[in-house]
Rosetta silent file (secondary structure, phi, psi, omega in degrees, C-alpha in Angstrom):
SEQUENCE: MTILVTGARGNVGSEVVRVLREGGHEVRGSARDAAVLDLPDAVSLDLTAESGFEDALRGVDAIFLYPTRPNGAVHFLAAARKTGVSYVVLLSSPDVYEGAADNPIRLGHLPAETAVAESGLPFTVLYPGWLAGNARRDWGAAIRAGEPVRLFSPESQFTPTAEADVAAVAAKLLTERSYPGRMLAVTGPESMTQRAVVETLAEELGRSIEVVTETRSEALARRPEWMPAAVLEHLMDVEEAAVGRVAPVNNTVERFAGRATSFREWARAHKDDFAPR
SCORE:     score description
SCORE:     0.000 S_00000001
   1 L     0.000  161.679 -174.250   -0.002    0.001   -0.008 S_00000001
   2 E   -98.314  143.980  173.204    0.989    3.609   -0.561 S_00000001
   3 E  -105.450  125.505  178.545    1.839    6.237    2.050 S_00000001
   4 E   -93.236  127.745  177.018    0.747    9.779    1.178 S_00000001
   5 E  -112.905  108.765  175.803    2.998   12.601    2.363 S_00000001
   6 L   -81.228  154.874 -177.110    1.338   16.010    2.258 S_00000001
   7 L    61.976   40.197 -172.430    3.578   19.053    2.155 S_00000001
   8 L   -69.858   -9.055  177.347    6.221   16.900    0.490 S_00000001
   9 L   -90.355  -14.634 -174.371    8.243   19.961   -0.505 S_00000001
  10 L   -72.846  169.014 -177.617    8.598   21.175    3.095 S_00000001
  11 H   -60.198  -40.689  178.524   11.600   20.733    5.359 S_00000001
  12 H   -84.855  -46.680 -178.412    9.980   17.912    7.315 S_00000001
  13 H   -57.465  -40.890  178.981    7.765   16.475    4.557 S_00000001
  14 H   -65.172  -33.711  177.864   10.647   16.085    2.136 S_00000001
  15 H   -72.255  -35.805  176.051   12.588   14.205    4.794 S_00000001
  16 H   -61.472  -44.510  176.905    9.609   11.917    5.460 S_00000001
  17 H   -57.248  -47.463 -177.856    9.521   11.099    1.741 S_00000001
  18 H   -61.105  -48.429 -178.015   13.250   10.358    1.757 S_00000001
  19 H   -62.170  -44.028 -178.889   13.155    8.111    4.843 S_00000001
  20 H   -65.557  -42.500 -179.265   10.172    6.131    3.595 S_00000001
  21 H   -66.237  -39.021  177.760   11.612    5.642    0.105 S_00000001
  22 H   -65.167  -26.256  177.513   14.944    4.546    1.542 S_00000001
  23 L   -84.694    2.735  176.758   13.007    2.004    3.608 S_00000001
  24 L    84.366   16.056 -178.401   11.480    0.554    0.462 S_00000001
  25 L   -92.445  149.270  175.234    7.971    1.907    0.961 S_00000001
  26 E   -77.257  124.470 -174.201    5.685    3.192   -1.792 S_00000001
  27 E  -125.660  136.895  171.739    5.362    6.932   -1.322 S_00000001
  28 E  -119.146  122.149  178.892    3.144    9.525   -2.964 S_00000001
  29 E   -98.237  145.938  178.246    4.086   13.138   -2.343 S_00000001
  30 E  -130.984  154.640  173.640    1.648   16.002   -2.616 S_00000001
  31 E  -152.121  166.934  177.021    1.742   19.774   -2.850 S_00000001
  32 L   -58.455  -32.647  174.715   -0.757   22.389   -3.922 S_00000001
  33 L  -129.142  108.077 -175.795    1.057   22.243   -7.270 S_00000001
  34 H   -61.918  -16.488 -179.017    2.664   18.870   -8.001 S_00000001
  35 H   -63.520  -20.724 -178.782    4.970   20.544  -10.542 S_00000001
  36 H   -82.636   -6.483 -176.772    7.214   21.698   -7.701 S_00000001
  37 L  -102.175  131.761  176.166    7.904   18.089   -6.664 S_00000001
  38 L   -99.691   71.852 -176.207   10.621   15.972   -8.205 S_00000001
  39 L  -135.728  146.996 -179.935    8.979   12.655   -7.384 S_00000001
  40 L   -67.490  -28.686  179.894    7.811    9.738   -9.539 S_00000001
  41 L  -126.291   82.997 -177.928    4.382    9.706   -7.871 S_00000001
  42 E  -119.005  141.180 -178.986    3.451   13.306   -7.163 S_00000001
  43 E  -134.224  150.793  172.523   -0.052   14.774   -7.047 S_00000001
  44 E   -82.672  134.348 -176.432   -1.579   18.204   -6.641 S_00000001
  45 L  -146.970  124.900  175.686   -3.628   18.396   -3.462 S_00000001
  46 L  -109.487  106.147 -176.936   -5.505   21.281   -1.873 S_00000001
  47 L   -70.154  -12.549  179.245   -6.302   20.324    1.717 S_00000001
  48 L   -89.028   -6.962 -178.055   -8.698   23.276    2.011 S_00000001
  49 L   -73.761  167.834  178.115  -10.940   21.981   -0.770 S_00000001
  50 L  -100.113  -10.887 -179.413  -14.231   20.160   -0.191 S_00000001
  51 L  -161.405 -176.089  177.539  -13.670   17.493   -2.846 S_00000001
  52 L    86.442   31.824 -176.246  -11.305   16.344   -5.575 S_00000001
  53 L  -102.036    5.352 -170.866   -9.127   14.048   -3.450 S_00000001
  54 H   -58.799  -48.601 -176.642   -9.477   10.892   -5.567 S_00000001
  55 H   -63.725  -41.169 -177.613   -6.047   10.967   -7.225 S_00000001
  56 H   -67.779  -35.229 -172.866   -4.222   11.726   -3.995 S_00000001
  57 H   -95.662   -5.303 -177.001   -5.976    9.009   -1.964 S_00000001
  58 L   -60.990  118.462  178.425   -6.065    6.191   -4.503 S_00000001
  59 L    74.115   10.367 -175.862   -4.506    3.100   -2.885 S_00000001
  60 E   -84.918  135.984 -179.501   -3.321    5.070    0.154 S_00000001
  61 E  -109.595  -27.229 -179.161   -3.110    3.268    3.489 S_00000001
  62 E  -146.343  155.030 -174.936   -1.470    5.919    5.714 S_00000001
  63 E  -133.937  132.456  164.296   -0.994    9.697    5.598 S_00000001
  64 E   -94.134  118.530 -170.346    1.588   12.145    6.875 S_00000001
  65 E  -115.987  126.727  174.267   -0.507   15.267    7.310 S_00000001
  66 L  -139.983   86.212  177.461    0.667   18.840    7.625 S_00000001
  67 L   -72.816  131.739  178.444   -2.121   21.336    6.875 S_00000001
  68 L   -97.314   -1.474  177.417   -0.768   24.844    6.398 S_00000001
  69 L  -118.808  145.482 -173.393   -4.197   26.472    6.606 S_00000001
  70 L   -80.205   30.756  177.626   -6.322   26.510    9.778 S_00000001
  71 L   -91.151   -9.240  174.999   -9.386   24.789    8.296 S_00000001
  72 L    83.947   -3.164  179.678   -8.282   21.411    9.663 S_00000001
  73 L    56.047   40.062 -175.254   -8.620   19.505    6.356 S_00000001
  74 H   -59.819  -48.750 -176.524  -11.987   18.167    7.540 S_00000001
  75 H   -67.934  -36.573  177.830  -13.287   17.150    4.105 S_00000001
  76 H   -63.116  -42.881 -179.007   -9.981   15.550    3.149 S_00000001
  77 H   -67.380  -36.774  176.918   -9.981   13.439    6.317 S_00000001
  78 H   -63.773  -41.475  177.543  -13.568   12.366    5.708 S_00000001
  79 H   -65.992  -37.161  179.756  -12.606   11.253    2.214 S_00000001
  80 H   -63.278  -40.248  179.685   -9.559    9.443    3.598 S_00000001
  81 H   -66.112  -40.582 -179.057  -11.695    7.418    5.964 S_00000001
  82 H   -65.218  -31.622 -176.604  -14.093    6.470    3.178 S_00000001
  83 L   -88.884    1.098  173.193  -11.276    5.258    0.943 S_00000001
  84 L    98.111   13.226  175.372   -9.824    2.968    3.605 S_00000001
  85 L   -60.575  138.307 -174.118   -6.913    4.942    5.068 S_00000001
  86 L  -112.905   -7.993 -179.577   -5.883    3.244    8.306 S_00000001
  87 E  -159.771  144.165  177.129   -3.475    5.699    9.983 S_00000001
  88 E  -130.319  133.231  169.471   -2.612    9.396   10.116 S_00000001
  89 E  -112.341  118.486 -176.584    0.476   11.077   11.553 S_00000001
  90 E  -103.234  128.338  173.174   -0.179   14.791   12.054 S_00000001
  91 E   -89.077  119.209 -178.288    2.626   17.319   12.352 S_00000001
  92 L  -124.227 -151.897 -178.313    1.558   19.983   14.805 S_00000001
  93 L  -140.227  141.482  176.749    3.211   22.471   17.171 S_00000001
  94 H   -63.766  -13.051  175.397    3.921   22.435   20.930 S_00000001
  95 H   -63.662  -17.357  177.774    2.266   25.854   21.023 S_00000001
  96 H   -63.218  -34.899 -178.014   -1.018   23.929   21.020 S_00000001
  97 L  -113.833   -3.271  178.156   -0.442   22.912   24.630 S_00000001
  98 L  -111.372  149.880  174.653    2.040   25.569   25.800 S_00000001
  99 L    77.477 -168.074 -175.202    1.413   29.237   26.449 S_00000001
 100 L   -65.446  145.575 -177.745   -1.782   31.243   26.181 S_00000001
 101 L   -65.063  -23.444 -177.487   -4.867   29.515   24.809 S_00000001
 102 L  -102.617   17.841 -179.333   -5.337   32.286   22.248 S_00000001
 103 L   -67.837  143.968 -170.468   -1.788   32.333   20.900 S_00000001
 104 H   -65.405  -28.476  179.037   -1.887   32.518   17.074 S_00000001
 105 H   -71.264  -41.707  176.013    0.211   29.410   16.434 S_00000001
 106 H   -59.017  -46.208 -178.038   -2.122   27.332   18.608 S_00000001
 107 H   -64.806  -26.215  178.043   -5.146   28.722   16.803 S_00000001
 108 H   -77.504  -31.568 -176.074   -3.535   27.817   13.499 S_00000001
 109 H   -97.158  -26.732 -174.169   -2.798   24.179   14.415 S_00000001
 110 H   -59.854  -38.926  179.526   -5.690   23.282   16.724 S_00000001
 111 H   -57.336  -37.429  179.269   -8.320   22.880   13.971 S_00000001
 112 H   -68.213  -40.489  177.829   -6.255   20.105   12.375 S_00000001
 113 H   -62.435  -41.719  179.321   -5.820   18.311   15.704 S_00000001
 114 H   -64.128  -43.739 -178.269   -9.534   18.543   16.329 S_00000001
 115 H   -64.044  -41.343  179.500  -10.349   17.331   12.827 S_00000001
 116 H   -65.705  -44.384 -179.005   -8.018   14.345   13.085 S_00000001
 117 H   -63.278  -31.805 -177.207   -9.374   13.393   16.523 S_00000001
 118 H   -92.820   -2.867 -175.290  -12.949   13.596   15.233 S_00000001
 119 L   -75.031  -20.692 -175.235  -12.280   11.829   11.925 S_00000001
 120 L    85.501    1.471  179.210  -12.537    8.335   13.367 S_00000001
 121 L   -91.573  141.978  170.509   -9.098    7.476   11.959 S_00000001
 122 L   -61.778  141.110 -174.417   -6.294    6.119   14.164 S_00000001
 123 E  -153.210  161.092  166.921   -3.696    8.856   14.534 S_00000001
 124 E  -133.756  138.776  176.271   -0.600   10.143   16.283 S_00000001
 125 E  -104.531  133.094  177.548    0.249   13.833   16.702 S_00000001
 126 E  -107.834  134.050  176.717    3.889   14.946   16.623 S_00000001
 127 E  -117.951   93.889 -179.002    5.124   18.076   18.382 S_00000001
 128 E   -75.416  151.346  173.168    8.683   18.836   17.185 S_00000001
 129 L   -72.418 -169.116  178.061   11.062   21.055   19.115 S_00000001
 130 L   -58.958  114.926 -173.689   12.759   24.126   17.616 S_00000001
 131 E   -71.084  134.320 -177.998   13.677   22.854   14.179 S_00000001
 132 L   -58.326  -34.473  179.209   17.362   23.017   13.320 S_00000001
 133 H   -63.601  -13.963  175.269   16.461   24.277    9.855 S_00000001
 134 H   -61.363  -29.029  177.981   15.135   27.468   11.443 S_00000001
 135 H   -62.934  -41.110  178.160   18.768   28.555   11.673 S_00000001
 136 H   -69.190  -44.430 -178.533   19.048   28.350    7.887 S_00000001
 137 H   -63.549  -47.024 -171.217   15.671   30.028    7.349 S_00000001
 138 H   -87.284  -32.305 -172.608   16.128   32.870    9.809 S_00000001
 139 H  -118.772   -6.862 -173.069   19.880   33.507    9.733 S_00000001
 140 H   -57.677  -45.981 -177.590   21.128   31.947    6.511 S_00000001
 141 H   -62.171  -43.097 -179.998   21.073   35.091    4.384 S_00000001
 142 H   -64.815  -43.912 -178.238   22.948   37.134    7.017 S_00000001
 143 H   -66.618  -41.475  178.353   25.587   34.445    7.571 S_00000001
 144 H   -62.151  -32.489 -178.663   26.151   33.941    3.847 S_00000001
 145 L   -87.450   -2.030 -178.495   26.627   37.701    3.489 S_00000001
 146 L    74.654   22.206 -178.917   29.034   37.918    6.446 S_00000001
 147 L   -97.391  164.470  178.004   26.585   40.055    8.401 S_00000001
 148 L   -66.516  153.333  169.636   25.671   39.814   12.106 S_00000001
 149 E   -91.253  123.514 -176.712   22.899   37.505   13.274 S_00000001
 150 E   -98.823  122.283 -176.489   20.266   39.639   14.983 S_00000001
 151 E  -124.130  139.319  175.690   18.488   38.014   17.907 S_00000001
 152 L   -76.158  -37.585 -174.602   15.763   39.339   20.150 S_00000001
 153 L  -141.076   78.398 -174.338   16.634   36.987   23.010 S_00000001
 154 L   -59.887  -24.679 -175.655   20.068   35.356   22.626 S_00000001
 155 L   -96.049    4.739  175.349   19.927   33.609   26.001 S_00000001
 156 E   -69.565  145.592 -173.884   16.583   31.879   25.470 S_00000001
 157 E  -111.641  137.304  178.130   16.906   28.096   25.471 S_00000001
 158 E  -140.082  174.107  175.586   15.465   25.567   23.022 S_00000001
 159 L  -112.982   93.679  179.752   16.156   22.022   21.888 S_00000001
 160 L   -54.978  126.899 -172.605   17.361   22.173   18.267 S_00000001
 161 E  -124.066  120.703 -178.295   15.678   19.240   16.548 S_00000001
 162 L   -68.604  133.130  177.539   16.820   17.861   13.203 S_00000001
 163 H   -57.188  -35.978  179.686   14.051   17.576   10.630 S_00000001
 164 H   -62.958  -32.677  178.469   15.452   14.182    9.631 S_00000001
 165 H   -70.449  -41.588  176.707   14.871   12.939   13.202 S_00000001
 166 H   -60.905  -42.457  179.463   11.254   14.115   13.170 S_00000001
 167 H   -63.891  -38.215 -179.888   10.837   12.371    9.818 S_00000001
 168 H   -64.308  -40.326  176.452   12.366    9.160   11.132 S_00000001
 169 H   -65.559  -44.969  179.799    9.858    9.076   13.992 S_00000001
 170 H   -60.072  -42.670 -178.726    6.996    9.857   11.604 S_00000001
 171 H   -63.737  -39.144  178.316    8.101    7.115    9.209 S_00000001
 172 H   -62.667  -42.373 -179.855    8.238    4.574   12.025 S_00000001
 173 H   -68.082  -40.856 -178.446    4.725    5.478   13.108 S_00000001
 174 H   -64.520  -30.857 -176.390    3.375    5.432    9.544 S_00000001
 175 H   -96.180  -23.715 -178.843    4.713    1.945    8.927 S_00000001
 176 H  -109.771  -18.507  177.868    4.131    0.340   12.336 S_00000001
 177 L    49.913   49.191 -168.032    1.027    2.269   13.558 S_00000001
 178 L   -99.960    2.263 -174.929    2.296    1.687   17.079 S_00000001
 179 L  -141.924   52.405 -173.335    1.059    4.724   19.003 S_00000001
 180 L   -68.211  143.073  175.701   -2.601    5.384   18.121 S_00000001
 181 L    72.204   18.794 -175.020   -4.521    8.183   19.776 S_00000001
 182 E  -122.206  165.197  176.559   -1.423    9.670   21.377 S_00000001
 183 E  -117.815  137.272 -177.989    0.654   12.843   21.220 S_00000001
 184 E  -128.826  121.529  169.172    4.451   12.752   21.056 S_00000001
 185 E   -80.517  138.975 -179.787    6.892   15.580   21.655 S_00000001
 186 E  -122.823  116.419 -178.024   10.053   15.167   19.573 S_00000001
 187 L  -121.777  164.429  169.071   13.184   16.998   20.770 S_00000001
 188 L   -76.064 -179.504 -172.899   16.845   17.195   19.988 S_00000001
 189 L   -85.941   -2.094 -176.660   19.370   15.762   22.466 S_00000001
 190 L  -153.372  151.500  173.460   20.299   18.995   24.250 S_00000001
 191 L   -88.199  131.841 -178.464   19.043   22.341   25.483 S_00000001
 192 E  -138.436  145.735  170.751   20.948   25.266   23.927 S_00000001
 193 E   -75.398  158.394  176.507   20.699   29.021   24.015 S_00000001
 194 H   -61.448  -35.645  178.030   20.239   30.760   20.701 S_00000001
 195 H   -61.974  -41.824  179.832   23.650   32.333   21.219 S_00000001
 196 H   -66.145  -33.100  176.574   25.199   28.876   21.619 S_00000001
 197 H   -62.740  -46.347  178.993   23.478   27.733   18.437 S_00000001
 198 H   -64.045  -41.519  179.679   25.075   30.599   16.504 S_00000001
 199 H   -63.046  -37.956  177.091   28.455   29.926   18.137 S_00000001
 200 H   -64.907  -41.519  175.178   28.223   26.275   17.126 S_00000001
 201 H   -58.970  -45.446 -179.055   27.499   27.288   13.566 S_00000001
 202 H   -60.605  -43.082  179.777   30.499   29.604   13.602 S_00000001
 203 H   -62.381  -42.216 -179.151   32.783   26.841   14.879 S_00000001
 204 H   -72.555  -30.284  178.565   31.645   24.424   12.194 S_00000001
 205 H   -82.626  -14.675  179.520   31.942   27.065    9.472 S_00000001
 206 L    72.193   29.503  177.307   35.388   28.071   10.701 S_00000001
 207 L  -153.979  154.805 -176.522   34.607   31.784   10.866 S_00000001
 208 L   -76.000  148.411  174.620   33.216   34.210   13.403 S_00000001
 209 L  -130.499  117.368  179.744   29.567   35.248   13.428 S_00000001
 210 L   -75.479  139.299  174.810   28.649   38.376   15.355 S_00000001
 211 E  -109.152  126.326  178.448   25.472   38.287   17.457 S_00000001
 212 E  -116.123  126.336  177.340   23.563   41.544   17.838 S_00000001
 213 E   -86.108  128.496 -178.679   20.752   41.819   20.373 S_00000001
 214 L  -115.559  159.250  179.027   17.800   43.796   19.057 S_00000001
 215 L   -79.770  168.824  177.977   14.780   45.337   20.732 S_00000001
 216 H   -60.440  -43.630 -179.613   11.227   44.183   20.248 S_00000001
 217 H   -65.905  -35.605  177.513   10.473   47.143   18.003 S_00000001
 218 H   -67.026  -40.290  178.152   13.585   46.454   15.908 S_00000001
 219 H   -63.563  -41.333  179.006   12.579   42.817   15.504 S_00000001
 220 H   -66.028  -35.585  179.713    9.081   43.847   14.426 S_00000001
 221 H   -66.965  -26.636  179.985   10.530   46.336   11.937 S_00000001
 222 L   -95.238    6.689 -175.398   12.532   43.484   10.343 S_00000001
 223 L   -56.073  128.307  176.403    9.586   41.096   10.273 S_00000001
 224 L   -66.711  149.683 -175.544    9.520   39.039    7.062 S_00000001
 225 L   -59.800  -30.930 -175.030    6.397   39.545    4.965 S_00000001
 226 L   -76.575  -11.870 -176.849    5.351   35.894    5.295 S_00000001
 227 L  -104.721  118.286  176.407    5.168   36.077    9.105 S_00000001
 228 L   -60.004  146.587 -178.962    2.122   37.793   10.673 S_00000001
 229 H   -58.971  -37.353 -178.984    3.001   40.379   13.321 S_00000001
 230 H   -64.547  -34.563  177.997    0.926   38.511   15.915 S_00000001
 231 H   -68.405  -43.766  179.217    2.977   35.359   15.343 S_00000001
 232 H   -64.090  -40.946  176.360    6.266   37.226   15.740 S_00000001
 233 H   -58.777  -44.286  178.990    4.992   38.894   18.921 S_00000001
 234 H   -63.501  -43.687  179.836    4.065   35.481   20.295 S_00000001
 235 H   -62.322  -36.611  177.222    7.440   33.990   19.383 S_00000001
 236 H   -68.785  -35.648  174.512    9.196   36.826   21.186 S_00000001
 237 H   -61.524  -42.306  178.807    7.041   36.195   24.237 S_00000001
 238 H   -62.565  -43.218  179.695    8.064   32.528   24.090 S_00000001
 239 H   -62.093  -44.533  178.700   11.731   33.512   23.844 S_00000001
 240 H   -59.511  -41.226 -178.656   11.491   35.821   26.856 S_00000001
 241 H   -70.869  -18.151 -175.946    9.893   33.051   28.907 S_00000001
 242 L   -95.006    3.598  177.651   12.675   30.638   27.886 S_00000001
 243 E   -75.604  129.636  177.985   15.562   32.699   29.286 S_00000001
 244 L    75.486    9.979 -179.841   17.269   30.920   32.161 S_00000001
 245 L  -122.001  120.058  177.797   15.122   27.816   31.742 S_00000001
 246 L   -65.414  126.782 -179.276   16.577   24.564   30.504 S_00000001
 247 L   -71.744  138.214 -179.039   14.403   23.336   27.638 S_00000001
 248 L   -61.891  137.621  176.720   12.931   19.853   28.197 S_00000001
 249 L  -118.936  134.758  176.747   14.721   17.019   26.389 S_00000001
 250 L  -126.636  177.687 -175.502   13.085   13.635   25.790 S_00000001
 251 L  -108.381   26.407 -177.888   14.052   10.295   24.252 S_00000001
 252 H   -57.704  -45.846 -178.176   11.342   10.016   21.571 S_00000001
 253 H   -61.102  -44.739  179.633   13.858    9.858   18.726 S_00000001
 254 H   -61.877  -40.872 -177.470   15.867    7.164   20.494 S_00000001
 255 H   -67.027  -37.841 -173.286   12.759    5.110   21.261 S_00000001
 256 H  -102.110  -27.434 -169.219   11.370    5.175   17.756 S_00000001
 257 H  -143.136    5.081 -179.187   14.234    5.768   15.357 S_00000001
 258 L   109.095 -164.136 -175.219   17.699    5.636   16.934 S_00000001
 259 L   -70.330  136.371  179.056   20.129    8.240   18.221 S_00000001
 260 L   -74.389  148.478 -178.398   19.053   11.879   18.030 S_00000001
 261 L   -84.791  126.558  175.862   21.117   14.306   15.926 S_00000001
 262 L   -74.783  161.106  178.268   22.946   17.065   17.807 S_00000001
 263 H   -65.035  -35.539  177.748   22.865   20.591   16.432 S_00000001
 264 H   -59.768  -43.057  178.440   26.610   20.401   15.838 S_00000001
 265 H   -63.822  -40.990  177.867   26.081   17.335   13.662 S_00000001
 266 H   -62.494  -46.455 -179.527   23.311   19.115   11.792 S_00000001
 267 H   -60.563  -40.785 -179.666   25.478   22.197   11.278 S_00000001
 268 H   -64.445  -37.299 -179.608   28.366   20.091   10.009 S_00000001
 269 H   -75.419  -18.674 -174.909   26.092   18.374    7.508 S_00000001
 270 L  -118.524   25.799 -178.614   24.609   21.671    6.277 S_00000001
 271 H   -57.820  -37.490 -177.463   27.694   23.873    6.048 S_00000001
 272 H   -61.941  -25.820 -179.729   27.088   24.492    2.360 S_00000001
 273 H   -68.029  -17.370 -176.548   23.764   26.159    3.170 S_00000001
 274 H  -111.487    4.922 -178.158   25.677   28.944    4.919 S_00000001
 275 L   -74.020  145.761  177.570   28.538   29.353    2.431 S_00000001
 276 L   -55.454  143.710 -179.695   28.909   32.731    0.679 S_00000001
 277 L  -124.544    0.000    0.000   27.125   32.923   -2.682 S_00000001
């Protein structure tokens, strides 16, 4: 049977595709436009639609689900149940259970959790820690240009979590269906300050990277267009609350997929992403 990976172009989804294919499983990747996917079995899929899921769901037994819109993919999940899907692994966010009930990240992810729980399908929800790839997304351009990395809260602590580790856990669940109806936090192996993350990158790149602390208003003024102001405000609140607090580390990766990847190992493997262009 086939495993459908939604968001197959994303940092985590693409890794799920890779891990499953390396394990010899039949994988179908989806995106809103399948043309962006370099996969032998790729389909266009709009999770916000009310119908039109036949091609994506044909022969599918399990689904890796990552809705990027807060509608919860209700109609898609109903169609999945009708076509005989037997398991769903949902990628969510720890903001669903941490922080204020009205925080914007929670409100964005909660509809999908509710929809999966009410779909009647066996499922597991994954809550990844601070993804290691955030360093590339947020700081990559500055580091490639030899500019300082600007941080609102350099001493806040997180657990850098390799996307490949999250994918390995997801793949194990998709193929063994061993944790139905449960939620799993997935963390890296250590708690690190943001400053230490930048310093580790600098050591692996063999060059210094200056860290500049910026004010809340400066961070908001630099807000990327794709990030709503309310989300950035919430993330800064989270960072402030994480100063002086060791971030929780768990053994989910070890239990399901082997040894967890340290941030140093991730940085060493992704040095080219930070090289001058």
